[in-house]
C-alpha positions in Angstrom: -9.3 -6.8 -3.9 -8.3 -5.0 -0.7 -4.5 -5.1 0.0 -2.6 -4.4 3.3 0.7 -2.6 2.8 3.0 -2.7 5.8 6.4 -1.4 6.7 6.1 1.8 4.7 8.6 4.6 5.4 6.9 7.1 7.6 7.7 9.8 5.0 5.6 8.1 2.3 2.7 10.2 1.1 -0.6 9.0 -0.1 0.2 10.3 -3.6 3.4 8.2 -3.7 1.6 5.1 -2.5 -1.1 5.7 -5.2 1.5 6.0 -7.9 3.2 2.8 -6.8 0.0 0.8 -7.2 -1.3 2.6 -10.3 1.7 1.2 -12.1 0.0 -2.2 -11.9 -3.6 -1.1 -12.7 -6.6 0.9 -11.6 -6.8 1.8 -7.9 -10.3 2.1 -6.4 -9.1 3.6 -3.1 -5.9 4.3 -1.3 -5.8 5.0 2.5 -2.6 5.8 4.4 -3.2 5.2 8.1 -2.3 8.3 10.1 -1.6 8.7 13.8 -4.5 10.9 15.2 -2.3 12.5 17.8 0.6 13.7 15.7 -0.8 13.5 12.2 2.1 11.4 10.9 2.0 8.1 9.0 1.8 4.9 11.1 3.7 3.1 8.4 0.9 1.1 6.9 -2.0 1.5 4.4 -4.9 -0.1 2.6 -5.2 -0.1 -1.2 -8.2 -1.4 -3.0 -7.9 -2.5 -6.7 -11.0 -3.6 -8.6 -9.3 -6.1 -10.8 -7.9 -9.2 -9.0 -5.2 -9.8 -11.6 -3.9 -6.3 -11.2 -3.9 -6.7 -7.4 -2.0 -10.0 -7.6 0.6 -8.4 -9.9 1.1 -5.5 -7.4 1.6 -8.0 -4.6 4.1 -10.0 -6.6 6.0 -6.9 -7.6 5.9 -4.8 -4.5 6.1 -7.4 -1.7 9.7 -7.4 -0.6 10.6 -4.2 -2.5 13.0 -1.9 -0.6 11.9 1.7 -0.3 14.1 4.2 1.7 15.6 1.3 3.7 12.3 -0.4 4.5 11.2 -3.7 3.0 7.5 -3.5 2.1 5.1 -6.2 3.0 2.1 -6.4 0.7 -0.7 -9.0 1.0 -4.4 -9.5 0.6 -6.1 -7.8 3.6 -8.0 -10.0 6.0 -11.6 -8.8 5.9 -13.8 -10.0 8.7 
């Protein structure tokens, strides 16, 4: 299941993001979206977890969690 993670602190690294989600199960891919002009985080990411149950547990636990003053928003990514 592919997840959209929004409202990340701009200082969050891909390694920190990966660790957050690996606490709930296997992570297939983790991609922090970067600004191509300044190389800094845009504050959102995509995380793909192969097991739907693990992904749902991550959503329940991490959605609304406060990190460095930011309240995370985690949901299933809309794939078109």
